[in-house]
C-alpha positions as CSV (number, residue, x, y, z in Angstrom):
1,X,-49.6,54.3,8.5
2,X,-47.1,55.6,5.8
3,X,-44.9,57.1,8.6
4,X,-44.7,53.6,10.3
5,X,-43.8,51.9,7.0
6,X,-41.2,54.6,6.3
7,X,-39.6,54.1,9.8
8,X,-39.6,50.4,9.4
9,X,-37.9,50.6,6.0
10,X,-35.3,53.0,7.3
11,X,-34.5,50.7,10.2
12,X,-34.2,47.7,7.9
13,X,-32.0,49.6,5.5
14,X,-29.7,50.8,8.3
15,X,-29.3,47.3,9.7
16,X,-28.7,45.8,6.2
17,X,-26.0,48.4,5.4
18,X,-24.4,47.8,8.9
19,X,-24.3,44.0,8.2
20,X,-22.6,44.6,4.8
21,X,-20.2,47.0,6.4
22,X,-19.0,44.6,9.1
23,X,-16.6,43.0,6.6
24,X,-15.9,46.1,4.6
25,X,-12.6,48.1,4.5
26,X,-12.2,50.8,7.1
27,X,-12.9,53.7,4.8
28,X,-16.0,52.2,3.4
29,X,-17.2,51.3,7.0
30,X,-16.8,55.0,8.0
31,X,-18.9,56.1,5.1
32,X,-21.5,53.5,5.9
33,X,-21.7,54.6,9.5
34,X,-22.7,58.1,8.4
35,X,-25.4,56.7,6.2
36,X,-26.6,54.3,8.9
37,X,-26.7,57.1,11.4
38,X,-28.9,59.2,9.1
39,X,-31.2,56.2,8.6
40,X,-31.5,55.5,12.3
41,X,-32.3,59.1,13.1
42,X,-34.9,59.0,10.4
43,X,-36.3,55.8,11.9
44,X,-36.4,57.1,15.5
45,X,-37.3,60.8,14.7
46,X,-40.2,61.6,17.0
47,X,-43.4,63.1,15.6
48,X,-44.4,66.4,17.4
49,X,-47.5,66.0,19.5
50,X,-50.0,68.9,19.6
51,X,-50.0,69.3,23.4
52,X,-46.2,68.8,23.6
53,X,-44.0,71.6,24.8
54,X,-40.9,72.7,22.9
55,X,-38.7,71.4,25.8
56,X,-40.4,68.0,25.8
57,X,-40.1,67.7,22.1
58,X,-36.4,68.6,22.2
59,X,-35.8,66.0,24.9
60,X,-37.4,63.3,22.8
61,X,-35.3,64.5,19.8
62,X,-32.2,64.2,21.9
63,X,-33.3,60.8,23.1
64,X,-33.7,59.6,19.5
65,X,-30.3,60.9,18.7
66,X,-28.8,59.1,21.7
67,X,-30.5,55.9,20.7
68,X,-29.2,56.1,17.2
69,X,-25.7,56.9,18.4
70,X,-25.8,54.1,20.9
71,X,-26.8,51.6,18.3
72,X,-24.0,52.9,16.1
73,X,-21.5,52.5,18.9
74,X,-22.7,48.9,19.5
75,X,-22.3,48.1,15.8
76,X,-18.8,49.5,15.8
77,X,-17.8,47.5,18.9
78,X,-19.3,44.4,17.3
79,X,-17.1,44.9,14.3
80,X,-14.0,45.5,16.4
81,X,-14.4,42.8,19.0
82,X,-15.9,40.0,16.9
83,X,-15.3,40.5,13.1
84,X,-11.8,41.9,13.5
85,X,-10.8,40.4,16.8
86,X,-8.0,38.2,15.4
87,X,-6.5,40.9,13.2
88,X,-6.5,43.4,16.0
89,X,-5.0,40.9,18.4
90,X,-1.8,41.0,16.4
91,X,-1.9,44.8,15.6
92,X,-1.7,47.8,17.8
93,X,-1.7,50.7,15.4
94,X,-2.0,51.7,11.8
95,X,0.8,54.1,10.9
96,X,1.4,55.8,7.5
97,X,4.1,53.3,6.8
98,X,2.0,50.3,7.7
99,X,0.6,48.4,10.7
100,X,2.7,48.0,13.9
101,X,2.7,44.3,15.0
102,X,1.7,43.4,18.5
103,X,4.5,41.1,19.7
104,X,2.7,39.8,22.7
105,X,1.1,36.8,20.9
106,X,4.5,35.9,19.5
107,X,6.2,36.2,22.9
108,X,3.5,34.0,24.4
109,X,3.9,31.5,21.7
110,X,7.7,31.4,22.3
111,X,7.0,30.6,26.0
112,X,4.5,27.8,25.2
113,X,5.6,24.4,26.3
114,X,4.4,22.4,23.3
115,X,3.4,18.8,23.8
116,X,5.7,15.9,23.3
117,X,5.4,13.4,20.4
118,X,6.1,9.7,20.9
119,X,6.1,6.7,18.7
120,X,3.8,3.7,19.6
121,X,6.5,2.3,22.0
122,X,7.2,5.5,23.8
123,X,10.2,6.6,21.9
124,X,10.5,10.4,22.1
125,X,10.2,12.1,18.7
126,X,9.7,15.8,19.7
127,X,10.0,17.7,23.0
128,X,10.2,21.2,24.4
129,X,13.2,22.5,26.4
130,X,12.9,25.5,28.6
131,X,16.0,27.7,28.4
132,X,17.6,29.6,31.2
133,X,15.8,32.8,30.1
134,X,12.4,31.1,30.2
135,X,12.0,30.6,26.5
136,X,10.6,27.4,25.1
137,X,12.7,25.7,22.4
138,X,11.5,22.8,20.3
139,X,13.8,19.8,20.2
140,X,13.8,16.8,17.8
141,X,15.9,13.9,18.9
142,X,15.9,12.4,15.4
143,X,17.0,13.8,12.1
144,X,15.1,11.3,9.9
145,X,11.4,12.1,10.6
146,X,11.0,15.6,9.2
147,X,8.3,14.5,6.8
148,X,6.2,12.9,9.6
149,X,6.9,15.0,12.8
150,X,7.5,18.1,10.8
151,X,8.9,21.3,12.3
152,X,7.7,24.2,14.4
153,X,9.0,27.7,13.5
154,X,7.2,31.0,14.3
155,X,8.4,32.6,11.1
156,X,8.0,29.8,8.5
157,X,5.0,28.1,10.3
158,X,4.6,24.5,11.0
159,X,4.7,21.3,8.9
160,X,3.8,17.7,9.4
161,X,2.1,16.7,12.6
162,X,3.3,19.9,14.2
163,X,0.9,21.7,11.8
164,X,-2.0,19.2,11.7
165,X,-2.1,18.9,15.5
166,X,-0.9,22.4,16.3
167,X,-4.0,23.3,18.5
168,X,-3.4,20.2,20.6
169,X,0.4,20.6,20.8
170,X,0.1,24.3,21.7
171,X,-2.5,23.6,24.4
172,X,-5.3,25.5,22.6
173,X,-7.7,22.6,21.9
174,X,-10.4,21.8,24.4
175,X,-9.4,24.5,26.9
176,X,-12.1,26.2,29.0
177,X,-12.3,29.9,28.2
178,X,-12.1,30.9,31.8
179,X,-9.0,28.8,32.4
180,X,-7.4,30.4,29.3
181,X,-8.3,33.8,30.6
182,X,-6.7,33.1,34.0
183,X,-3.5,31.7,32.5
184,X,-3.2,34.8,30.2
185,X,-3.9,37.1,33.2
186,X,-1.3,35.5,35.3
187,X,1.2,35.2,32.4
188,X,1.5,31.4,32.9
189,X,3.2,29.5,30.1
190,X,0.7,27.2,28.3
191,X,1.4,23.5,28.3
192,X,0.3,21.5,25.3
193,X,-1.0,17.9,24.8
194,X,1.1,14.9,24.0
195,X,0.7,12.8,20.9
196,X,1.3,9.1,20.7
197,X,1.7,7.8,17.1
198,X,1.0,4.5,15.5
199,X,4.5,4.7,14.0
200,X,7.0,2.2,15.2
201,X,10.5,3.6,15.1
202,X,12.0,0.1,15.0
203,X,10.0,-0.7,11.9
204,X,10.8,2.7,10.4
205,X,14.5,2.0,10.8
206,X,14.0,-1.5,9.4
207,X,12.3,0.0,6.3
208,X,15.2,2.4,5.8
209,X,17.8,-0.3,6.3
210,X,16.1,-2.6,3.8
211,X,15.7,0.1,1.2
212,X,19.3,1.2,1.4
213,X,20.7,-2.3,1.5
214,X,18.8,-3.6,-1.5
215,X,19.0,-0.5,-3.7
216,X,22.7,0.0,-3.1
217,X,23.4,-3.6,-4.1
218,X,20.9,-3.8,-7.0
219,X,21.5,-0.3,-8.5
220,X,25.1,0.2,-7.6
221,X,26.4,3.6,-8.9
222,X,22.8,4.7,-9.7
223,X,22.0,4.5,-6.0
224,X,25.2,5.1,-3.9
225,X,24.7,4.0,-0.3
226,X,21.1,3.3,-1.1
227,X,20.3,7.0,-1.2
228,X,18.0,7.3,-4.2
229,X,14.4,8.5,-4.4
230,X,11.6,6.2,-3.3
231,X,9.3,5.2,-0.5
232,X,8.2,2.3,1.8
233,X,4.8,2.2,3.5
234,X,3.8,-0.4,6.1
235,X,0.2,-0.7,7.4
236,X,-1.7,-2.8,9.9
237,X,-4.3,-4.3,7.5
238,X,-7.1,-4.6,10.2
239,X,-6.9,-1.1,11.6
240,X,-5.2,1.1,9.0
241,X,-2.5,2.1,11.5
242,X,0.6,3.4,9.7
243,X,3.6,1.5,11.2
244,X,6.3,2.8,8.9
245,X,6.4,5.7,6.4
246,X,9.9,5.9,4.9
247,X,10.7,8.2,2.1
248,X,13.9,9.5,0.5
249,X,15.1,12.2,0.1
250,X,14.0,13.6,3.4
251,X,15.0,16.7,5.5
252,X,16.3,17.2,9.0
253,X,13.8,19.4,11.0
254,X,16.4,20.4,13.6
255,X,18.0,23.3,11.7
256,X,14.6,24.9,11.4
257,X,14.4,25.4,15.2
258,X,15.1,28.9,16.4
259,X,17.6,29.1,19.3
260,X,16.2,31.8,21.7
261,X,19.6,31.8,23.6
262,X,21.5,32.9,20.5
263,X,23.5,36.1,21.0
264,X,22.3,37.6,17.8
265,X,18.6,36.8,17.0
266,X,18.9,38.4,13.5
267,X,21.9,36.2,12.7
268,X,20.0,33.1,14.0
269,X,17.0,34.0,11.8
270,X,19.4,34.4,8.8
271,X,20.8,30.9,9.5
272,X,17.3,29.4,9.4
273,X,16.5,31.4,6.2
274,X,19.6,30.0,4.5
275,X,18.7,26.4,5.4
276,X,15.1,26.9,4.3
277,X,16.2,28.4,1.0
278,X,18.5,25.4,0.5
279,X,15.6,23.0,1.0
280,X,13.1,24.7,-1.4
281,X,15.8,25.2,-4.1
282,X,17.0,21.6,-3.9
283,X,16.1,19.9,-7.2
284,X,15.7,16.5,-5.4
285,X,12.7,18.1,-3.6
286,X,13.5,16.8,0.0
287,X,10.4,18.6,1.3
288,X,8.1,16.3,-0.7
289,X,7.2,13.2,1.2
290,X,7.3,10.5,-1.5
291,X,5.3,8.1,0.7
292,X,2.2,10.3,0.9
293,X,2.7,13.0,-1.9
294,X,4.7,11.2,-4.5
295,X,2.5,10.4,-7.5
296,X,3.6,7.6,-9.8
297,X,2.1,5.3,-12.5
298,X,1.6,2.1,-10.6
299,X,2.5,-0.3,-13.4
300,X,1.6,-3.9,-13.0
301,X,0.7,-3.6,-9.3
302,X,-2.5,-2.0,-10.6
303,X,-3.4,-5.3,-12.2
304,X,-4.6,-6.1,-8.7
305,X,-7.3,-3.6,-9.1
306,X,-8.3,-4.7,-12.6
307,X,-8.4,-8.4,-11.6
308,X,-10.5,-7.6,-8.5
309,X,-12.9,-5.6,-10.6
310,X,-13.4,-8.2,-13.3
311,X,-13.8,-11.0,-10.8
312,X,-16.3,-9.0,-8.7
313,X,-18.4,-8.2,-11.7
314,X,-18.6,-11.9,-12.6
315,X,-17.1,-11.3,-16.1
316,X,-14.2,-13.6,-15.3
317,X,-12.8,-16.1,-12.8
318,X,-9.3,-17.3,-12.2
319,X,-9.9,-20.1,-14.7
320,X,-11.3,-17.9,-17.5
321,X,-9.1,-18.1,-20.6
322,X,-7.7,-14.7,-21.5
323,X,-4.8,-15.2,-23.9
324,X,-1.4,-13.6,-23.6
325,X,-0.2,-12.8,-27.1
326,X,3.1,-11.1,-27.8
327,X,1.3,-8.0,-29.1
328,X,-2.3,-6.8,-28.8
329,X,-3.6,-4.0,-31.0
330,X,-6.3,-1.6,-29.8
331,X,-7.5,0.8,-32.5
332,X,-4.0,1.0,-33.9
333,X,-2.3,1.2,-30.5
334,X,0.0,-1.7,-29.9
335,X,0.3,-3.2,-26.3
336,X,3.4,-5.3,-25.6
337,X,4.6,-7.3,-22.7
338,X,7.6,-6.4,-20.6
339,X,9.1,-9.9,-21.3
340,X,9.2,-11.6,-24.6
341,X,7.5,-14.9,-25.2
342,X,5.7,-14.6,-21.8
343,X,3.0,-17.2,-22.7
344,X,5.7,-19.9,-22.7
345,X,5.6,-19.8,-18.9
346,X,1.9,-20.6,-18.9
347,X,-0.1,-23.8,-19.4
348,X,-3.6,-22.5,-19.7
349,X,-3.3,-18.7,-20.3
350,X,-6.1,-18.1,-17.9
351,X,-6.6,-15.1,-15.6
352,X,-4.6,-16.7,-12.8
353,X,-1.6,-17.2,-15.0
354,X,-2.0,-13.8,-16.6
355,X,-1.7,-12.3,-13.1
356,X,1.0,-14.7,-12.0
357,X,3.2,-13.7,-14.9
358,X,2.0,-10.2,-15.3
359,X,0.8,-10.2,-18.9
360,X,0.1,-6.7,-20.2
361,X,-1.7,-7.9,-23.3
362,X,-4.1,-10.1,-21.3
363,X,-4.9,-7.2,-18.9
364,X,-5.5,-4.8,-21.8
365,X,-8.2,-7.3,-22.9
366,X,-9.6,-7.3,-19.4
367,X,-9.8,-3.5,-19.5
368,X,-11.9,-3.7,-22.7
369,X,-14.1,-6.4,-21.2
370,X,-14.9,-4.1,-18.2
371,X,-15.5,-1.1,-20.5
372,X,-15.2,2.5,-19.5
373,X,-18.3,2.7,-17.3
374,X,-17.5,-0.3,-15.2
375,X,-13.8,0.6,-15.0
376,X,-14.8,4.1,-13.8
377,X,-17.3,2.7,-11.3
378,X,-14.7,0.4,-9.7
379,X,-12.1,3.1,-9.6
380,X,-14.6,5.2,-7.6
381,X,-15.3,2.1,-5.4
382,X,-11.6,1.9,-4.6
383,X,-11.4,5.5,-3.8
384,X,-9.9,6.8,-7.0
385,X,-11.1,10.0,-8.7
386,X,-10.2,12.2,-11.7
387,X,-7.6,14.9,-11.7
388,X,-10.0,17.6,-12.7
389,X,-12.3,16.7,-9.8
390,X,-9.7,16.1,-7.2
391,X,-9.5,18.3,-4.1
392,X,-6.1,19.8,-3.1
393,X,-5.8,17.4,-0.2
394,X,-6.7,13.8,0.0
395,X,-9.3,13.3,2.8
396,X,-8.7,9.6,3.3
397,X,-5.6,10.5,5.4
398,X,-6.4,13.2,7.9
399,X,-3.1,13.3,9.9
400,X,-0.8,14.6,7.1
401,X,-1.3,16.3,3.8
402,X,-1.4,13.7,1.0
403,X,-1.7,13.8,-2.8
404,X,-5.0,12.6,-4.3
405,X,-4.7,9.3,-6.3
406,X,-6.4,9.4,-9.6
407,X,-7.4,7.0,-12.4
408,X,-7.3,9.6,-15.2
409,X,-7.2,13.4,-15.7
410,X,-10.9,13.4,-16.6
411,X,-13.7,10.9,-17.3
412,X,-13.6,11.5,-21.0
413,X,-10.1,9.9,-21.3
414,X,-11.5,6.5,-20.4
415,X,-14.0,6.7,-23.3
416,X,-11.1,5.9,-25.6
417,X,-10.5,2.1,-25.9
418,X,-6.7,2.6,-25.8
419,X,-7.0,4.5,-22.5
420,X,-9.0,1.7,-20.8
421,X,-6.6,-0.9,-22.2
422,X,-3.5,0.9,-20.9
423,X,-5.0,1.9,-17.6
424,X,-5.9,-1.8,-16.9
425,X,-2.3,-2.7,-16.6
426,X,-1.3,0.5,-14.6
427,X,-0.2,2.9,-17.3
428,X,-2.4,5.4,-19.1
429,X,-3.0,8.3,-16.8
430,X,-3.3,6.3,-13.5
431,X,-1.4,8.2,-10.8
432,X,-1.1,6.9,-7.2
433,X,0.9,7.3,-4.0
434,X,2.8,4.5,-2.2
435,X,0.3,5.0,0.7
436,X,-2.6,4.3,-1.6
437,X,-1.0,1.1,-3.0
438,X,-0.4,-0.1,0.5
439,X,-4.1,0.5,1.2
440,X,-5.0,-1.4,-2.0
441,X,-3.0,-4.4,-0.8
442,X,-4.5,-4.1,2.7
443,X,-8.0,-4.1,1.2
444,X,-7.4,-7.5,-0.4
445,X,-5.9,-8.7,2.9
446,X,-8.9,-7.4,4.9
447,X,-11.6,-9.3,3.0
448,X,-12.4,-6.3,0.7
449,X,-12.7,-3.7,3.5
450,X,-10.6,-0.5,3.0
451,X,-9.7,1.1,6.4
452,X,-8.8,4.8,6.9
453,X,-5.0,5.1,7.3
454,X,-4.0,7.0,10.5
455,X,-0.8,8.0,12.1
456,X,-1.9,9.4,15.5
457,X,-3.1,6.9,18.0
458,X,-3.9,9.1,21.0
459,X,-3.8,12.7,22.3
460,X,-3.3,13.1,26.1
461,X,-3.6,16.4,28.1
462,X,-0.9,17.3,30.7
463,X,-3.2,16.1,33.4
464,X,-3.6,12.7,31.8
465,X,-7.0,13.2,30.2
466,X,-7.4,11.4,26.8
467,X,-8.6,14.1,24.4
468,X,-8.5,11.9,21.3
469,X,-8.3,8.2,20.8
470,X,-8.1,6.7,17.2
471,X,-10.6,4.0,16.3
472,X,-10.4,1.8,13.2
473,X,-12.6,3.4,10.6
474,X,-14.0,1.7,7.6
475,X,-13.7,3.9,4.5
476,X,-15.3,1.7,1.8
477,X,-16.0,-1.9,0.7
478,X,-15.0,-2.0,-3.0
479,X,-15.2,-5.8,-3.3
480,X,-16.8,-8.6,-1.5
481,X,-15.1,-11.1,0.8
482,X,-15.2,-13.9,-1.8
483,X,-13.5,-11.7,-4.4
484,X,-10.9,-10.6,-1.9
485,X,-10.1,-14.3,-1.0
486,X,-9.8,-15.1,-4.7
487,X,-7.4,-12.2,-5.1
488,X,-5.5,-13.4,-2.0
489,X,-4.9,-16.7,-3.9
490,X,-3.8,-14.9,-7.1
491,X,-1.3,-12.8,-5.1
492,X,0.1,-15.9,-3.3
493,X,0.7,-17.6,-6.6
494,X,2.4,-14.5,-7.9
495,X,5.0,-14.8,-5.1
496,X,5.3,-18.5,-4.8
497,X,5.5,-19.3,-8.5
498,X,5.7,-16.0,-10.3
499,X,7.8,-12.9,-10.6
500,X,7.4,-12.0,-7.0
501,X,9.5,-14.9,-5.8
502,X,12.1,-12.7,-4.2
503,X,9.5,-11.7,-1.6
504,X,9.2,-15.3,-0.3
505,X,9.7,-15.8,3.5
506,X,10.4,-19.2,4.8
507,X,7.5,-20.6,6.8
508,X,5.2,-17.6,5.9
509,X,2.8,-17.3,3.0
510,X,3.3,-14.0,1.3
511,X,0.8,-12.5,-1.2
512,X,2.2,-9.9,-3.5
513,X,2.4,-8.3,-7.0
514,X,5.4,-6.8,-8.8
515,X,5.2,-3.6,-10.9
516,X,7.5,-2.0,-13.5
517,X,6.0,1.3,-14.3
518,X,7.0,3.5,-17.3
519,X,7.2,7.1,-16.2
520,X,7.6,8.6,-19.6
521,X,11.3,9.5,-19.2
522,X,14.2,7.5,-17.7
523,X,14.2,4.0,-16.4
524,X,11.0,2.4,-15.1
525,X,9.9,2.8,-11.5
526,X,10.2,-0.5,-9.5
527,X,7.1,-1.4,-7.5
528,X,6.0,-4.1,-5.2
529,X,2.9,-4.5,-3.0
530,X,2.3,-7.4,-0.6
531,X,0.8,-8.6,2.7
532,X,1.6,-11.3,5.1
533,X,0.8,-13.9,6.4
534,X,-1.5,-14.5,3.5
535,X,-3.5,-17.0,5.6
536,X,-4.0,-14.6,8.5
537,X,-3.1,-11.2,7.2
538,X,-1.5,-8.6,9.6
539,X,0.7,-6.3,7.6
540,X,0.5,-4.7,4.1
541,X,3.5,-3.1,2.4
542,X,4.1,-1.0,-0.6
543,X,7.5,-0.2,-2.1
544,X,8.5,2.1,-4.9
545,X,12.0,2.9,-6.1
546,X,12.1,5.8,-8.6
547,X,13.8,4.6,-11.9
548,X,14.7,1.4,-10.1
549,X,13.9,-0.9,-13.0
550,X,12.1,-4.2,-12.5
551,X,10.0,-4.4,-9.4
552,X,10.8,-8.1,-9.0
553,X,14.5,-7.4,-8.8
554,X,14.5,-4.2,-6.6
555,X,11.3,-3.6,-4.8
556,X,10.3,-7.2,-3.9
557,X,13.4,-7.9,-1.8
558,X,12.8,-4.7,0.1
559,X,9.2,-5.7,0.9
560,X,10.4,-9.1,2.1
561,X,12.9,-7.6,4.6
562,X,10.2,-5.1,5.9
563,X,7.6,-7.9,6.4
564,X,10.2,-10.0,8.2
565,X,10.9,-7.2,10.6
566,X,7.2,-6.6,11.2
567,X,6.7,-10.3,11.8
568,X,9.7,-10.5,14.1
569,X,11.5,-13.0,11.9
570,X,15.3,-13.0,12.4
571,X,15.3,-11.0,15.7
């Protein structure tokens, strides 16, 4: 009985060490193999029978050794062909001066005909050309969509949609293993799937034109030719489809493309390296997509959140009197309005007028009425989190990397009355992206339902099979329909009779909110969020102009022009 227990323990110990060794370094694995071999031999060592001849016993000893050695070989093959398969695929030898790379995967990648990328109307945004030598060369017809389409480069990797949908574009997703084996065996170039986006190039161009026209005129020498940092986001309020995603500065993806027909490949790679270095060293940060990764204080546009929260909780209605004094002191901290004598514009100083005329002191009071717990609860309902709890990538948007919008650095911040007061009118530590603010406007427009934003509408294989079809996806319902409709009314009044008047469109009701956000240094950021038509919402827009000053003067006119383009007005 003791012998059986000993054999069993030896077998268990050998298998345990082998499992540990599968992911160990090579030298440790070799040592473990010796130990495992000894344990296996001990486990399989045959007991000599009384009537057994020496020859028979030796044969059984040899059989036990072969069994142990066979198991050892199997474990080693398992490690090589499963655990280390990917590493070995790109490495053919370990020499004293380092590993020798296997160039075959890179050569195969250079011959892959990556899928095309189209906008929603069939405009080509990315393609693959086959050179005279049989190499595949990525081509980008446009220079202005680097943040969205991204680039493909075997050395520097991929960015944008080229990275997120790499498996589809490279033809690796959904392939039958046997078909892949046959293609590799016959050295056939792989053909990738095509992407169709929700992006509308016409609206993208309209957003750029509006941004450049308004900022050049309003900011003059501070924004020559309208080329100053900022972003514009346009959404379909019902589906979450991203129709325009403009950001400046941006980068041209075309110089990142390697030319396989170049006479000197080293010189060609040096050219790309110099361009890449110029991008990453540029203090304007052209690689940062302001629309999805630019984090800003939202200023008074965030009063939309606060008003929605206080109405949803039942603490106030549009008719509730909340005064708008020149100054409001919270535990020694003085809150002031952006405009002097603001209450003179009002008749009742109620919530509706506070929102209409963007009264900071009134919204500071609303923040205190909500309190830290309720404020935090509604932040969570609207998809905001805390910086210390935020993941590295925002999961609301799956198609592109996006920064995480946060209400504060941590929950403890909101326990200070001054923090809740400041946060209620979009200052404090609130930090959001233009995409998020477009989603906030779209949520009001969509009866309180926040939809997942998406940029890829469809993925189609070379033989016409639909591999992926986007469907409208509900993320959360932070407020009820009644509250959303009330907020719709407040936002309409803010445009028709408030500071958002520059966003008015003849014959169309526009709902919106201005914002002038203090970044800490420099002039304020100009914000505007809106949707239209307010009585049958279709499109939501968010505009931010870094250090642009008043949102009513700079951002609102941009939003108007973008909404007009989306609605087909003036065509």
